[in-house]
C-alpha positions as CSV (number, residue, x, y, z in Angstrom):
1,M,-174.9,-36.0,-49.0
2,I,-173.5,-39.0,-47.4
3,D,-170.6,-39.0,-49.8
4,N,-169.8,-35.4,-49.1
5,E,-170.0,-35.8,-45.4
6,A,-167.6,-38.8,-45.6
7,A,-165.2,-36.9,-47.7
8,T,-165.1,-33.8,-45.5
9,P,-163.3,-35.4,-42.6
10,T,-160.6,-36.7,-44.9
11,H,-159.5,-33.2,-46.0
12,H,-160.9,-30.9,-43.2
13,A,-161.1,-33.1,-40.1
14,S,-160.6,-30.1,-37.7
15,Q,-163.5,-28.3,-39.4
16,V,-166.0,-31.1,-38.9
17,R,-164.9,-31.6,-35.2
18,V,-165.3,-28.0,-34.2
19,V,-168.5,-27.2,-36.0
20,T,-170.6,-30.3,-35.7
21,A,-173.9,-28.6,-35.8
22,S,-173.3,-25.9,-38.5
23,S,-173.1,-25.9,-42.3
24,C,-169.9,-26.2,-44.0
25,T,-170.1,-22.6,-45.2
26,A,-170.2,-21.4,-41.5
27,A,-167.2,-23.6,-40.5
28,V,-164.8,-22.4,-43.1
29,P,-164.3,-18.8,-42.1
30,T,-164.2,-19.5,-38.3
31,L,-161.3,-22.1,-38.2
32,P,-158.6,-20.0,-40.0
33,A,-159.1,-17.3,-37.4
34,A,-158.8,-19.7,-34.5
35,A,-155.7,-21.2,-36.2
36,R,-154.1,-17.8,-36.5
37,A,-154.8,-16.9,-33.0
38,A,-153.2,-20.2,-31.8
39,A,-150.1,-19.6,-34.1
40,S,-149.9,-16.0,-32.7
41,A,-150.1,-17.2,-29.2
42,A,-147.5,-19.9,-29.9
43,E,-145.2,-17.4,-31.5
44,F,-145.6,-15.0,-28.6
45,S,-144.9,-17.8,-26.1
46,S,-141.8,-18.9,-28.1
47,R,-140.5,-15.3,-28.2
48,R,-141.0,-14.9,-24.5
49,G,-139.4,-18.3,-23.8
50,W,-136.2,-17.3,-25.7
51,A,-136.2,-13.8,-24.2
52,S,-136.3,-15.6,-20.8
53,V,-133.3,-17.8,-21.9
54,G,-131.5,-14.5,-22.7
55,A,-132.3,-13.1,-19.2
56,V,-130.9,-16.3,-17.6
57,A,-127.8,-16.0,-19.9
58,L,-127.4,-12.5,-18.5
59,G,-127.5,-14.0,-15.0
60,A,-124.6,-16.4,-16.1
61,F,-122.8,-13.4,-17.5
62,V,-122.9,-11.6,-14.1
63,I,-121.9,-14.7,-12.2
64,V,-118.8,-15.5,-14.2
65,M,-117.9,-11.7,-14.4
66,T,-118.0,-11.6,-10.5
67,E,-116.1,-14.8,-10.4
68,T,-113.2,-13.6,-12.6
69,L,-113.2,-9.9,-11.6
70,P,-110.6,-10.2,-8.8
71,V,-108.0,-11.9,-11.1
72,G,-107.1,-8.5,-12.6
73,L,-107.4,-6.7,-9.2
74,L,-105.3,-9.0,-6.8
75,P,-102.2,-6.7,-6.6
76,Q,-104.4,-3.6,-5.8
77,I,-106.5,-5.5,-3.3
78,A,-103.5,-7.0,-1.6
79,D,-102.0,-3.4,-1.3
80,G,-105.3,-1.9,-0.2
81,L,-106.0,-4.4,2.6
82,H,-102.3,-4.9,3.6
83,V,-102.1,-8.6,2.8
84,S,-99.8,-10.7,0.7
85,L,-100.5,-11.4,-3.0
86,G,-100.8,-15.2,-2.1
87,L,-103.4,-14.5,0.6
88,A,-105.3,-12.2,-1.7
89,G,-105.5,-15.2,-4.1
90,L,-107.9,-16.8,-1.7
91,M,-110.6,-14.6,-3.3
92,V,-110.4,-16.8,-6.3
93,L,-110.0,-20.2,-4.7
94,V,-112.5,-19.8,-1.8
95,P,-115.6,-19.4,-4.0
96,G,-114.7,-22.7,-5.8
97,F,-114.7,-24.7,-2.6
98,S,-117.8,-23.0,-1.3
99,A,-119.7,-23.7,-4.6
100,A,-118.6,-27.4,-4.5
101,V,-120.2,-27.8,-1.1
102,S,-123.3,-25.7,-1.7
103,A,-124.4,-27.3,-5.0
104,P,-125.6,-30.7,-3.5
105,L,-126.9,-29.0,-0.3
106,F,-128.9,-26.5,-2.3
107,F,-130.3,-29.3,-4.5
108,L,-131.5,-31.2,-1.4
109,R,-133.1,-28.2,0.3
110,S,-134.7,-26.2,-2.7
111,G,-137.0,-28.8,-4.2
112,S,-140.2,-27.0,-3.6
113,F,-139.1,-23.4,-4.6
114,N,-140.2,-21.8,-7.9
115,R,-137.1,-21.4,-10.0
116,R,-137.9,-17.8,-11.0
117,S,-137.8,-16.8,-7.4
118,V,-134.7,-18.8,-6.8
119,I,-132.8,-17.1,-9.8
120,V,-133.9,-13.6,-8.7
121,V,-132.8,-14.1,-5.1
122,L,-129.4,-15.6,-6.2
123,G,-128.9,-12.5,-8.3
124,L,-129.5,-10.3,-5.2
125,T,-127.1,-12.4,-3.3
126,V,-124.4,-11.7,-5.9
127,L,-125.3,-8.0,-5.6
128,V,-124.8,-8.2,-1.9
129,S,-121.5,-10.0,-2.1
130,N,-120.1,-7.4,-4.6
131,A,-121.4,-4.6,-2.4
132,I,-119.7,-6.0,0.7
133,V,-116.3,-6.4,-1.0
134,A,-116.6,-2.7,-2.2
135,V,-116.9,-1.4,1.4
136,A,-115.1,-4.1,3.4
137,P,-112.7,-2.6,6.0
138,N,-110.7,-5.8,6.2
139,F,-109.7,-8.9,4.3
140,V,-111.7,-11.3,6.5
141,L,-115.0,-9.6,5.6
142,V,-113.9,-9.7,1.8
143,L,-113.3,-13.6,2.2
144,I,-116.8,-14.0,3.8
145,A,-118.3,-12.0,1.0
146,R,-116.6,-14.2,-1.5
147,M,-117.6,-17.3,0.4
148,L,-121.2,-16.2,0.1
149,F,-120.6,-15.6,-3.6
150,G,-119.3,-19.1,-4.0
151,A,-122.4,-20.6,-2.3
152,T,-124.5,-18.6,-4.7
153,L,-122.4,-19.8,-7.6
154,G,-123.0,-23.5,-6.7
155,A,-126.7,-23.0,-6.3
156,F,-127.0,-21.0,-9.5
157,W,-125.3,-23.6,-11.7
158,T,-127.4,-26.3,-10.0
159,V,-130.7,-24.6,-10.8
160,V,-130.0,-22.7,-14.1
161,P,-129.0,-25.3,-16.7
162,P,-132.1,-27.4,-16.4
163,V,-134.3,-24.2,-16.7
164,G,-133.4,-23.6,-20.3
165,P,-135.4,-26.6,-21.7
166,K,-138.3,-25.7,-19.4
167,L,-138.4,-22.3,-20.9
168,V,-138.5,-23.2,-24.7
169,G,-139.4,-26.9,-24.6
170,P,-137.2,-30.1,-25.1
171,A,-136.8,-29.5,-28.8
172,G,-134.8,-26.3,-28.1
173,G,-133.2,-27.5,-24.9
174,T,-129.7,-28.0,-26.1
175,R,-129.7,-24.6,-27.9
176,A,-130.9,-23.0,-24.7
177,I,-128.2,-24.5,-22.7
178,T,-125.5,-23.4,-25.1
179,I,-126.9,-19.8,-25.1
180,I,-126.7,-19.7,-21.4
181,A,-123.1,-21.1,-21.7
182,A,-122.4,-18.2,-24.0
183,G,-123.1,-15.9,-21.0
184,I,-120.1,-17.6,-19.4
185,S,-117.9,-16.6,-22.2
186,G,-119.4,-13.1,-22.0
187,G,-118.6,-12.8,-18.3
188,T,-115.1,-13.9,-19.1
189,V,-114.9,-11.1,-21.8
190,V,-115.8,-8.5,-19.3
191,G,-114.5,-9.9,-16.0
192,L,-110.7,-10.2,-16.7
193,P,-110.2,-7.0,-18.8
194,A,-112.6,-5.0,-16.6
195,G,-110.8,-5.9,-13.5
196,Q,-107.6,-4.5,-15.0
197,F,-109.1,-1.4,-16.7
198,L,-111.5,-0.3,-14.1
199,G,-109.1,-1.1,-11.4
200,N,-106.5,1.3,-12.9
201,L,-109.1,3.9,-13.6
202,V,-111.3,4.0,-10.5
203,G,-109.8,1.6,-8.0
204,W,-110.8,-1.8,-6.9
205,R,-113.5,-0.9,-4.5
206,L,-115.5,1.2,-7.0
207,T,-115.0,-1.6,-9.6
208,F,-116.9,-4.0,-7.3
209,A,-119.6,-1.3,-6.8
210,I,-120.0,-1.0,-10.6
211,A,-120.3,-4.8,-10.6
212,A,-123.0,-4.6,-8.0
213,A,-124.9,-2.0,-10.0
214,A,-124.7,-4.2,-13.2
215,T,-126.0,-7.1,-11.1
216,L,-128.9,-5.1,-10.0
217,L,-129.8,-4.2,-13.7
218,V,-129.8,-7.9,-14.7
219,V,-132.0,-8.8,-11.7
220,V,-134.5,-6.2,-12.8
221,V,-134.5,-7.6,-16.3
222,Q,-135.1,-11.0,-14.9
223,M,-137.9,-9.9,-12.8
224,V,-139.7,-8.4,-15.8
225,V,-139.0,-11.2,-18.3
226,L,-138.9,-14.5,-16.5
227,P,-142.2,-16.3,-16.1
228,G,-142.9,-18.6,-13.2
229,I,-140.8,-21.8,-13.4
230,P,-142.0,-24.7,-11.3
231,S,-139.5,-26.9,-9.6
232,D,-139.3,-30.7,-10.4
233,G,-140.8,-31.6,-7.0
234,R,-139.1,-33.1,-3.9
235,T,-135.4,-33.8,-4.0
236,H,-133.6,-36.6,-2.3
237,L,-130.0,-37.7,-1.7
238,R,-130.8,-40.8,-3.7
239,D,-131.2,-38.7,-6.8
240,L,-127.6,-37.6,-6.4
241,V,-126.5,-41.2,-5.9
242,R,-128.5,-42.4,-9.0
243,V,-126.6,-39.9,-11.1
244,V,-123.2,-41.0,-9.9
245,M,-124.2,-44.6,-10.4
246,R,-124.8,-44.1,-14.1
247,R,-121.9,-45.3,-16.1
248,A,-122.4,-42.5,-18.7
249,A,-122.3,-40.0,-15.9
250,R,-119.2,-41.4,-14.4
251,F,-117.4,-41.3,-17.7
252,G,-118.6,-37.7,-18.1
253,M,-117.5,-36.8,-14.7
254,A,-114.1,-38.2,-15.1
255,A,-113.6,-36.6,-18.5
256,G,-114.9,-33.3,-17.3
257,A,-112.7,-33.3,-14.3
258,M,-109.7,-34.0,-16.4
259,V,-110.3,-31.4,-18.9
260,F,-111.0,-28.7,-16.2
261,I,-107.9,-29.6,-14.3
262,G,-105.8,-29.2,-17.5
263,Q,-107.6,-26.0,-18.5
264,F,-107.3,-24.3,-15.2
265,A,-103.7,-25.3,-14.5
266,A,-102.9,-23.4,-17.7
267,W,-105.5,-20.6,-17.5
268,T,-104.6,-19.6,-14.0
269,Y,-101.1,-18.7,-15.2
270,V,-101.9,-17.4,-18.7
271,T,-101.0,-13.8,-17.8
272,P,-97.6,-14.3,-16.5
273,F,-97.0,-16.8,-19.4
274,L,-97.9,-14.1,-22.0
275,I,-95.8,-11.5,-20.1
276,D,-92.7,-13.5,-19.3
277,H,-92.7,-16.1,-22.0
278,T,-94.2,-14.2,-25.0
279,H,-93.3,-10.6,-23.8
280,L,-96.6,-9.0,-24.6
281,S,-97.8,-5.8,-23.0
282,T,-100.6,-5.7,-20.5
283,G,-102.7,-3.7,-23.0
284,V,-102.3,-6.4,-25.7
285,I,-103.0,-9.1,-23.2
286,S,-106.4,-7.4,-22.2
287,L,-107.3,-7.2,-25.9
288,L,-106.5,-10.9,-26.3
289,Y,-108.6,-11.8,-23.3
290,V,-111.6,-10.0,-25.0
291,I,-111.0,-11.8,-28.3
292,Y,-110.6,-15.1,-26.3
293,G,-114.0,-14.5,-24.7
294,C,-115.5,-13.7,-28.0
295,G,-114.2,-16.9,-29.4
296,G,-115.8,-18.6,-26.5
297,I,-119.2,-17.1,-27.2
298,V,-119.0,-18.3,-30.9
299,G,-118.0,-21.7,-29.8
300,S,-120.8,-22.0,-27.3
301,L,-123.3,-20.9,-30.0
302,I,-122.2,-23.4,-32.6
303,A,-121.9,-26.2,-30.0
304,G,-125.6,-26.8,-30.1
305,S,-125.5,-27.8,-33.7
306,L,-122.5,-30.1,-33.0
307,F,-124.1,-31.7,-30.0
308,K,-127.1,-32.8,-32.2
309,R,-124.6,-35.1,-34.0
310,G,-123.2,-36.5,-30.9
311,V,-122.2,-34.9,-27.5
312,I,-119.4,-37.2,-26.5
313,G,-117.8,-37.1,-30.0
314,S,-118.0,-33.3,-30.2
315,F,-116.5,-33.0,-26.7
316,A,-113.6,-35.4,-27.5
317,G,-112.8,-33.6,-30.7
318,A,-112.9,-30.1,-29.1
319,A,-110.8,-31.3,-26.2
320,A,-108.2,-32.8,-28.5
321,V,-107.9,-29.4,-30.3
322,V,-107.6,-27.6,-26.9
323,A,-104.8,-30.0,-25.9
324,A,-103.0,-29.4,-29.2
325,L,-103.3,-25.6,-28.7
326,L,-101.9,-25.7,-25.1
327,I,-99.0,-27.9,-26.3
328,G,-98.5,-25.5,-29.2
329,L,-98.4,-22.5,-26.8
330,A,-95.8,-24.2,-24.8
331,S,-93.7,-25.1,-27.8
332,A,-94.0,-21.9,-30.0
333,G,-95.5,-19.3,-27.6
334,T,-92.5,-17.0,-27.9
335,L,-93.8,-15.8,-31.2
336,P,-96.3,-13.1,-30.3
337,W,-98.6,-13.3,-33.4
338,L,-98.6,-17.1,-33.0
339,A,-99.4,-17.0,-29.3
340,G,-102.3,-14.7,-30.0
341,L,-103.7,-16.9,-32.7
342,L,-103.5,-20.0,-30.6
343,L,-105.1,-18.1,-27.6
344,V,-108.1,-17.0,-29.8
345,L,-108.5,-20.7,-31.0
346,W,-108.3,-21.8,-27.4
347,G,-111.3,-19.7,-26.5
348,L,-113.2,-20.9,-29.6
349,F,-112.8,-24.6,-28.8
350,W,-113.1,-24.2,-25.1
351,G,-116.5,-22.6,-25.8
352,I,-117.5,-26.2,-27.1
353,V,-115.8,-28.1,-24.4
354,N,-117.3,-26.2,-21.5
355,P,-121.1,-26.7,-22.3
356,G,-120.2,-30.1,-23.5
357,T,-119.4,-31.2,-20.0
358,L,-122.8,-30.0,-18.8
359,V,-124.9,-31.5,-21.7
360,W,-123.1,-34.8,-21.3
361,I,-124.2,-35.1,-17.6
362,L,-127.7,-33.8,-18.2
363,D,-128.2,-36.3,-21.1
364,A,-126.7,-39.1,-18.9
365,A,-129.5,-38.7,-16.4
366,P,-132.4,-36.8,-18.2
367,E,-135.0,-37.7,-15.6
368,T,-133.2,-35.8,-12.8
369,P,-131.5,-32.8,-14.5
370,E,-131.0,-30.7,-11.3
371,A,-129.4,-33.6,-9.5
372,A,-127.1,-34.1,-12.5
373,S,-126.3,-30.3,-12.6
374,A,-125.6,-30.4,-8.8
375,V,-123.1,-33.3,-9.2
376,N,-121.5,-31.6,-12.3
377,V,-121.0,-28.3,-10.3
378,T,-119.3,-30.1,-7.4
379,N,-117.2,-32.2,-9.7
380,L,-116.0,-29.3,-11.8
381,Q,-115.5,-26.8,-9.0
382,I,-113.2,-29.3,-7.2
383,A,-111.4,-29.9,-10.6
384,V,-111.0,-26.1,-11.0
385,A,-109.3,-25.8,-7.6
386,A,-107.2,-28.9,-8.3
387,G,-106.1,-27.4,-11.6
388,S,-105.1,-24.1,-10.0
389,G,-103.3,-26.0,-7.3
390,L,-101.5,-28.1,-9.7
391,G,-100.4,-25.0,-11.7
392,A,-99.1,-23.4,-8.6
393,I,-96.9,-26.4,-7.7
394,L,-95.6,-26.6,-11.2
395,V,-94.8,-22.9,-11.3
396,S,-92.9,-23.2,-8.0
397,S,-90.9,-26.2,-9.0
398,T,-90.5,-25.9,-12.8
399,T,-91.3,-23.4,-15.6
400,L,-94.4,-21.8,-17.2
401,R,-93.7,-23.8,-20.3
402,T,-93.9,-27.0,-18.3
403,V,-97.2,-25.9,-16.8
404,F,-98.8,-25.6,-20.3
405,L,-97.2,-28.8,-21.7
406,T,-98.6,-30.8,-18.6
407,A,-101.9,-29.1,-18.9
408,G,-102.1,-30.0,-22.6
409,F,-101.4,-33.6,-22.0
410,I,-104.0,-33.8,-19.2
411,V,-106.6,-32.3,-21.7
412,L,-105.5,-34.8,-24.2
413,A,-106.1,-37.7,-21.8
414,S,-109.6,-36.3,-21.3
415,A,-110.2,-36.4,-25.1
416,V,-108.9,-40.0,-25.3
417,L,-111.2,-41.0,-22.4
418,A,-114.3,-39.4,-24.1
419,A,-113.4,-41.2,-27.3
420,V,-113.3,-44.5,-25.3
421,A,-116.6,-43.6,-23.6
422,A,-118.4,-43.1,-26.9
423,R,-117.9,-46.8,-27.6
424,F,-119.4,-47.9,-24.3
425,V,-122.2,-45.5,-23.3
426,T,-125.1,-44.0,-25.0
427,L,-126.8,-40.7,-24.1
428,A,-130.3,-39.5,-24.3
429,R,-130.9,-37.9,-27.6
430,R,-131.7,-34.2,-28.0
431,E,-133.2,-32.6,-31.1
């Protein structure tokens, strides 16, 4: 008996621990059922976690769709509200500045709020912004609504990226972030073509009303699917300062800012480039935007696997390819088939670069993810505005080809900086 009792813990330790006062025959049938119940509960929890990640990705989809929607509607909005096209362009620029300011402020003031409630309220705010634009009698009210949207944008990107790992656990954190980033590309797929198509079909006001209705559907899904998501606790200004003081974070901020300046210097003027330089029709351009966005979704989904091998190296490689594609568009963009191919590849590799900037910053300061995310939002939104402004200056003084060449070399500089950073800094590892 002594030998048997000593042998039992070696092979069935859990049985002996659970049924200390029972015979072995009573313990055997009980534990597999408990194990199955635990496995079933874990599987359900995992399914719900990934469903919640999908619901958050839908929120990212709506945010980016709303952000890009005016791009295809600016001429109609300008005519409808009797303002110049340049003034109507403030609908695109104002949200960026508003987001840059709101991200750190929201981080400092939202430390005690449950993140599920925050995500739902931010979705409702996007709904209100779209609804106001749909009925606004003048351009001033439109700008106020877009400023409100920009504040929501900054808050959303501060809170949402760190939520992914909380929903599925650290092991699936990077994959969750890249799925949420795929929502960005999905929003681009819908936002740009929908702005053009729906604007021509039903007018710009009803287009924003449709966007408000779509936002409501997403909010309902989030209310049903999302569990309670506790915050990380109190937030302090010193948390933001600590992120900026990290050498790895400073490298990431510099590389991210440079790549976004180059990207948006070119992207802001991609439509006139394709019309005037490549001589494509608006219908073909809309189709290319859809394919570009689909490429971005694919890039975002494969980025998670690449980041396991190294975030900075993956970012550097993808940024170098984006640089080559922009320079290629400037050099050979007069050939329609080649321009289309380069644009699709641009979307694919930008789908890797974009989440790369975020994962880089989060892994540079893993103990304060929301502070890192807030810093990242402010940094990149300023870079977006700077890139659009640089593109405007170059368009006014040079040619569209020069815009794309300049943008390509700026992105290439970002890739070089990242390659240098990989030799001097180490990020927290994600599985």
